[in-house]
N, CA, C and O atoms as a GROMACS GRO file, in nm:
protein
  308
    1MET      N    1  -2.186 -20.307   3.342
    1MET     CA    2  -2.311 -20.250   3.267
    1MET      C    3  -2.297 -20.100   3.288
    1MET      O    4  -2.272 -20.042   3.394
    2LEU      N    5  -2.316 -20.046   3.164
    2LEU     CA    6  -2.305 -19.901   3.162
    2LEU      C    7  -2.429 -19.844   3.206
    2LEU      O    8  -2.536 -19.898   3.179
    3ARG      N    9  -2.421 -19.736   3.271
    3ARG     CA   10  -2.553 -19.655   3.297
    3ARG      C   11  -2.595 -19.591   3.164
    3ARG      O   12  -2.517 -19.536   3.086
    4TYR      N   13  -2.720 -19.602   3.148
    4TYR     CA   14  -2.774 -19.540   3.016
    4TYR      C   15  -2.718 -19.624   2.906
    4TYR      O   16  -2.683 -19.555   2.810
    5GLY      N   17  -2.701 -19.744   2.891
    5GLY     CA   18  -2.633 -19.810   2.794
    5GLY      C   19  -2.721 -19.858   2.686
    5GLY      O   20  -2.841 -19.830   2.686
    6ARG      N   21  -2.664 -19.933   2.587
    6ARG     CA   22  -2.754 -19.975   2.492
    6ARG      C   23  -2.883 -20.064   2.526
    6ARG      O   24  -2.980 -20.068   2.451
    7ASN      N   25  -2.874 -20.129   2.636
    7ASN     CA   26  -3.005 -20.205   2.659
    7ASN      C   27  -3.110 -20.105   2.686
    7ASN      O   28  -3.227 -20.122   2.650
    8GLN      N   29  -3.063 -19.984   2.759
    8GLN     CA   30  -3.161 -19.884   2.822
    8GLN      C   31  -3.216 -19.813   2.686
    8GLN      O   32  -3.332 -19.779   2.664
    9GLU      N   33  -3.112 -19.799   2.607
    9GLU     CA   34  -3.154 -19.716   2.471
    9GLU      C   35  -3.254 -19.826   2.382
    9GLU      O   36  -3.348 -19.780   2.317
   10SER      N   37  -3.232 -19.944   2.385
   10SER     CA   38  -3.314 -20.030   2.337
   10SER      C   39  -3.456 -20.037   2.382
   10SER      O   40  -3.551 -20.052   2.305
   11GLU      N   41  -3.465 -20.025   2.508
   11GLU     CA   42  -3.581 -20.030   2.599
   11GLU      C   43  -3.669 -19.892   2.560
   11GLU      O   44  -3.789 -19.893   2.536
   12ALA      N   45  -3.601 -19.800   2.560
   12ALA     CA   46  -3.656 -19.677   2.519
   12ALA      C   47  -3.718 -19.662   2.380
   12ALA      O   48  -3.829 -19.614   2.359
   13ASP      N   49  -3.633 -19.709   2.288
   13ASP     CA   50  -3.695 -19.748   2.154
   13ASP      C   51  -3.820 -19.828   2.145
   13ASP      O   52  -3.914 -19.795   2.073
   14ARG      N   53  -3.818 -19.926   2.215
   14ARG     CA   54  -3.946 -20.011   2.240
   14ARG      C   55  -4.072 -19.928   2.287
   14ARG      O   56  -4.178 -19.927   2.225
   15LEU      N   57  -4.047 -19.856   2.408
   15LEU     CA   58  -4.145 -19.797   2.467
   15LEU      C   59  -4.185 -19.678   2.388
   15LEU      O   60  -4.304 -19.651   2.374
   16GLY      N   61  -4.086 -19.603   2.333
   16GLY     CA   62  -4.109 -19.490   2.239
   16GLY      C   63  -4.218 -19.515   2.132
   16GLY      O   64  -4.310 -19.436   2.108
   17LEU      N   65  -4.196 -19.647   2.062
   17LEU     CA   66  -4.294 -19.687   1.965
   17LEU      C   67  -4.413 -19.727   2.018
   17LEU      O   68  -4.507 -19.700   1.943
   18ILE      N   69  -4.441 -19.775   2.108
   18ILE     CA   70  -4.577 -19.803   2.182
   18ILE      C   71  -4.637 -19.679   2.211
   18ILE      O   72  -4.748 -19.650   2.166
   19PHE      N   73  -4.571 -19.601   2.287
   19PHE     CA   74  -4.627 -19.464   2.301
   19PHE      C   75  -4.658 -19.376   2.182
   19PHE      O   76  -4.759 -19.304   2.184
   20MET      N   77  -4.577 -19.379   2.082
   20MET     CA   78  -4.614 -19.290   1.975
   20MET      C   79  -4.738 -19.355   1.902
   20MET      O   80  -4.814 -19.282   1.838
   21ALA      N   81  -4.762 -19.502   1.913
   21ALA     CA   82  -4.864 -19.564   1.856
   21ALA      C   83  -4.985 -19.524   1.938
   21ALA      O   84  -5.088 -19.491   1.880
   22MET      N   85  -4.977 -19.526   2.069
   22MET     CA   86  -5.085 -19.502   2.146
   22MET      C   87  -5.146 -19.356   2.130
   22MET      O   88  -5.264 -19.327   2.150
   23ALA      N   89  -5.049 -19.273   2.092
   23ALA     CA   90  -5.073 -19.132   2.074
   23ALA      C   91  -5.126 -19.092   1.942
   23ALA      O   92  -5.140 -18.976   1.903
   24GLY      N   93  -5.153 -19.202   1.874
   24GLY     CA   94  -5.190 -19.171   1.727
   24GLY      C   95  -5.111 -19.161   1.616
   24GLY      O   96  -5.166 -19.137   1.509
   25TYR      N   97  -4.965 -19.178   1.622
   25TYR     CA   98  -4.873 -19.160   1.531
   25TYR      C   99  -4.850 -19.312   1.484
   25TYR      O  100  -4.852 -19.412   1.556
   26ASN      N  101  -4.830 -19.306   1.358
   26ASN     CA  102  -4.780 -19.450   1.282
   26ASN      C  103  -4.644 -19.490   1.326
   26ASN      O  104  -4.552 -19.415   1.293
   27PRO      N  105  -4.616 -19.598   1.397
   27PRO     CA  106  -4.494 -19.650   1.453
   27PRO      C  107  -4.421 -19.683   1.328
   27PRO      O  108  -4.298 -19.680   1.340
   28ASP      N  109  -4.468 -19.716   1.206
   28ASP     CA  110  -4.376 -19.752   1.082
   28ASP      C  111  -4.299 -19.633   1.048
   28ASP      O  112  -4.194 -19.657   0.989
   29GLY      N  113  -4.326 -19.510   1.070
   29GLY     CA  114  -4.234 -19.392   1.059
   29GLY      C  115  -4.112 -19.388   1.116
   29GLY      O  116  -4.025 -19.313   1.072
   30ALA      N  117  -4.094 -19.466   1.221
   30ALA     CA  118  -3.972 -19.475   1.286
   30ALA      C  119  -3.863 -19.515   1.212
   30ALA      O  120  -3.756 -19.456   1.220
   31VAL      N  121  -3.882 -19.627   1.127
   31VAL     CA  122  -3.774 -19.696   1.051
   31VAL      C  123  -3.726 -19.579   0.952
   31VAL      O  124  -3.605 -19.560   0.948
   32GLY      N  125  -3.796 -19.511   0.885
   32GLY     CA  126  -3.757 -19.404   0.805
   32GLY      C  127  -3.678 -19.292   0.864
   32GLY      O  128  -3.586 -19.236   0.806
   33PHE      N  129  -3.720 -19.264   0.981
   33PHE     CA  130  -3.655 -19.172   1.069
   33PHE      C  131  -3.515 -19.214   1.094
   33PHE      O  132  -3.424 -19.133   1.076
   34TRP      N  133  -3.492 -19.328   1.133
   34TRP     CA  134  -3.362 -19.380   1.183
   34TRP      C  135  -3.270 -19.421   1.036
   34TRP      O  136  -3.148 -19.431   1.045
   35GLN      N  137  -3.332 -19.440   0.919
   35GLN     CA  138  -3.275 -19.453   0.800
   35GLN      C  139  -3.208 -19.310   0.769
   35GLN      O  140  -3.090 -19.294   0.740
   36ARG      N  141  -3.294 -19.217   0.778
   36ARG     CA  142  -3.241 -19.069   0.747
   36ARG      C  143  -3.123 -19.040   0.831
   36ARG      O  144  -3.018 -18.995   0.785
   37MET      N  145  -3.146 -19.071   0.977
   37MET     CA  146  -3.030 -19.045   1.066
   37MET      C  147  -2.896 -19.117   1.019
   37MET      O  148  -2.786 -19.063   1.019
   38ALA      N  149  -2.924 -19.251   0.978
   38ALA     CA  150  -2.800 -19.318   0.948
   38ALA      C  151  -2.741 -19.262   0.824
   38ALA      O  152  -2.619 -19.268   0.810
   39ALA      N  153  -2.819 -19.207   0.728
   39ALA     CA  154  -2.754 -19.149   0.602
   39ALA      C  155  -2.698 -19.016   0.636
   39ALA      O  156  -2.619 -18.971   0.553
   40ARG      N  157  -2.724 -18.941   0.745
   40ARG     CA  158  -2.679 -18.828   0.771
   40ARG      C  159  -2.546 -18.845   0.843
   40ARG      O  160  -2.465 -18.752   0.848
   41SER      N  161  -2.527 -18.956   0.894
   41SER     CA  162  -2.404 -18.975   0.990
   41SER      C  163  -2.289 -19.001   0.888
   41SER      O  164  -2.172 -18.992   0.926
   42ASN      N  165  -2.318 -19.030   0.772
   42ASN     CA  166  -2.195 -19.063   0.666
   42ASN      C  167  -2.106 -19.165   0.728
   42ASN      O  168  -1.988 -19.150   0.695
   43GLY      N  169  -2.126 -19.256   0.802
   43GLY     CA  170  -2.048 -19.353   0.849
   43GLY      C  171  -1.962 -19.301   0.976
   43GLY      O  172  -1.882 -19.375   1.034
   44ALA      N  173  -1.983 -19.184   1.009
   44ALA     CA  174  -1.896 -19.119   1.122
   44ALA      C  175  -1.922 -19.172   1.257
   44ALA      O  176  -1.864 -19.122   1.353
   45SER      N  177  -2.008 -19.276   1.272
   45SER     CA  178  -2.050 -19.307   1.414
   45SER      C  179  -1.932 -19.401   1.471
   45SER      O  180  -1.862 -19.459   1.388
   46PRO      N  181  -1.912 -19.416   1.584
   46PRO     CA  182  -1.815 -19.504   1.643
   46PRO      C  183  -1.856 -19.629   1.645
   46PRO      O  184  -1.978 -19.648   1.644
   47PRO      N  185  -1.770 -19.737   1.648
   47PRO     CA  186  -1.812 -19.881   1.652
   47PRO      C  187  -1.921 -19.901   1.764
   47PRO      O  188  -1.914 -19.837   1.869
   48GLU      N  189  -2.014 -19.984   1.743
   48GLU     CA  190  -2.117 -20.022   1.847
   48GLU      C  191  -2.061 -20.044   1.985
   48GLU      O  192  -2.113 -20.001   2.088
   49PHE      N  193  -1.945 -20.120   1.978
   49PHE     CA  194  -1.894 -20.173   2.107
   49PHE      C  195  -1.830 -20.074   2.186
   49PHE      O  196  -1.793 -20.107   2.299
   50LEU      N  197  -1.809 -19.950   2.142
   50LEU     CA  198  -1.751 -19.838   2.204
   50LEU      C  199  -1.861 -19.729   2.237
   50LEU      O  200  -1.832 -19.623   2.291
   51SER      N  201  -1.997 -19.765   2.198
   51SER     CA  202  -2.090 -19.656   2.215
   51SER      C  203  -2.194 -19.714   2.309
   51SER      O  204  -2.227 -19.832   2.302
   52THR      N  205  -2.245 -19.629   2.398
   52THR     CA  206  -2.374 -19.640   2.474
   52THR      C  207  -2.509 -19.654   2.396
   52THR      O  208  -2.613 -19.688   2.453
   53HIS      N  209  -2.501 -19.627   2.272
   53HIS     CA  210  -2.620 -19.640   2.190
   53HIS      C  211  -2.599 -19.739   2.074
   53HIS      O  212  -2.490 -19.750   2.017
   54PRO      N  213  -2.718 -19.815   2.038
   54PRO     CA  214  -2.699 -19.911   1.941
   54PRO      C  215  -2.668 -19.835   1.814
   54PRO      O  216  -2.704 -19.719   1.794
   55SER      N  217  -2.584 -19.921   1.713
   55SER     CA  218  -2.567 -19.866   1.590
   55SER      C  219  -2.686 -19.839   1.516
   55SER      O  220  -2.788 -19.900   1.546
   56ASN      N  221  -2.685 -19.753   1.418
   56ASN     CA  222  -2.816 -19.724   1.337
   56ASN      C  223  -2.879 -19.848   1.282
   56ASN      O  224  -3.001 -19.865   1.279
   57GLU      N  225  -2.784 -19.942   1.235
   57GLU     CA  226  -2.836 -20.054   1.158
   57GLU      C  227  -2.888 -20.163   1.270
   57GLU      O  228  -2.991 -20.225   1.244
   58THR      N  229  -2.834 -20.184   1.370
   58THR     CA  230  -2.899 -20.254   1.479
   58THR      C  231  -3.029 -20.197   1.536
   58THR      O  232  -3.113 -20.278   1.575
   59ARG      N  233  -3.055 -20.058   1.547
   59ARG     CA  234  -3.157 -19.979   1.592
   59ARG      C  235  -3.269 -20.002   1.482
   59ARG      O  236  -3.385 -20.030   1.511
   60ILE      N  237  -3.230 -19.988   1.375
   60ILE     CA  238  -3.347 -20.014   1.240
   60ILE      C  239  -3.375 -20.157   1.256
   60ILE      O  240  -3.494 -20.183   1.268
   61ASN      N  241  -3.296 -20.256   1.261
   61ASN     CA  242  -3.342 -20.402   1.270
   61ASN      C  243  -3.418 -20.422   1.387
   61ASN      O  244  -3.513 -20.498   1.373
   62ASP      N  245  -3.400 -20.371   1.503
   62ASP     CA  246  -3.472 -20.384   1.634
   62ASP      C  247  -3.613 -20.317   1.611
   62ASP      O  248  -3.719 -20.376   1.632
   63ILE      N  249  -3.605 -20.207   1.573
   63ILE     CA  250  -3.736 -20.139   1.551
   63ILE      C  251  -3.828 -20.235   1.459
   63ILE      O  252  -3.936 -20.282   1.495
   64GLN      N  253  -3.774 -20.252   1.347
   64GLN     CA  254  -3.860 -20.344   1.250
   64GLN      C  255  -3.921 -20.469   1.328
   64GLN      O  256  -4.036 -20.510   1.310
   65SER      N  257  -3.834 -20.522   1.412
   65SER     CA  258  -3.886 -20.656   1.473
   65SER      C  259  -3.985 -20.606   1.585
   65SER      O  260  -4.066 -20.688   1.629
   66LEU      N  261  -3.985 -20.486   1.630
   66LEU     CA  262  -4.076 -20.445   1.748
   66LEU      C  263  -4.195 -20.381   1.684
   66LEU      O  264  -4.283 -20.346   1.763
   67LEU      N  265  -4.216 -20.357   1.553
   67LEU     CA  266  -4.336 -20.289   1.493
   67LEU      C  267  -4.463 -20.375   1.508
   67LEU      O  268  -4.571 -20.320   1.530
   68PRO      N  269  -4.454 -20.506   1.497
   68PRO     CA  270  -4.584 -20.570   1.516
   68PRO      C  271  -4.641 -20.546   1.641
   68PRO      O  272  -4.763 -20.534   1.645
   69GLU      N  273  -4.557 -20.535   1.770
   69GLU     CA  274  -4.630 -20.524   1.888
   69GLU      C  275  -4.680 -20.371   1.891
   69GLU      O  276  -4.791 -20.348   1.938
   70ALA      N  277  -4.602 -20.269   1.843
   70ALA     CA  278  -4.638 -20.144   1.843
   70ALA      C  279  -4.761 -20.114   1.752
   70ALA      O  280  -4.828 -20.015   1.780
   71ARG      N  281  -4.791 -20.183   1.657
   71ARG     CA  282  -4.906 -20.183   1.559
   71ARG      C  283  -5.040 -20.205   1.638
   71ARG      O  284  -5.145 -20.144   1.616
   72LYS      N  285  -5.019 -20.301   1.734
   72LYS     CA  286  -5.144 -20.318   1.812
   72LYS      C  287  -5.212 -20.220   1.895
   72LYS      O  288  -5.328 -20.227   1.936
   73TYR      N  289  -5.116 -20.114   1.918
   73TYR     CA  290  -5.149 -19.990   1.988
   73TYR      C  291  -5.201 -19.879   1.894
   73TYR      O  292  -5.265 -19.784   1.939
   74TYR      N  293  -5.168 -19.893   1.746
   74TYR     CA  294  -5.204 -19.788   1.677
   74TYR      C  295  -5.349 -19.788   1.628
   74TYR      O  296  -5.402 -19.895   1.598
   75LYS      N  297  -5.413 -19.675   1.620
   75LYS     CA  298  -5.540 -19.659   1.559
   75LYS      C  299  -5.533 -19.532   1.478
   75LYS      O  300  -5.525 -19.426   1.540
   76ALA      N  301  -5.534 -19.530   1.342
   76ALA     CA  302  -5.544 -19.426   1.262
   76ALA      C  303  -5.638 -19.332   1.299
   76ALA      O  304  -5.745 -19.370   1.347
   77ARG      N  305  -5.609 -19.200   1.282
   77ARG     CA  306  -5.713 -19.104   1.314
   77ARG      C  307  -5.812 -19.076   1.213
   77ARG      O  308  -5.902 -18.996   1.235
   0.00000   0.00000   0.00000
């Protein structure tokens, strides 16, 4: 198991979504953020199995599946 590997990055994404929602930020914005990050990388990222971070595609899909949980904590200002 890699220290600070993909599992920890995915857990940080989940908690980040919840904390941003609790702070009053719309968690739905996270998907667009990672889509922009993916577009800027121009496919220059290493294959996911060689990286300690999830691929942008995996991260976007995971965040989309986590949004229902994060929305429970979001109250628009």
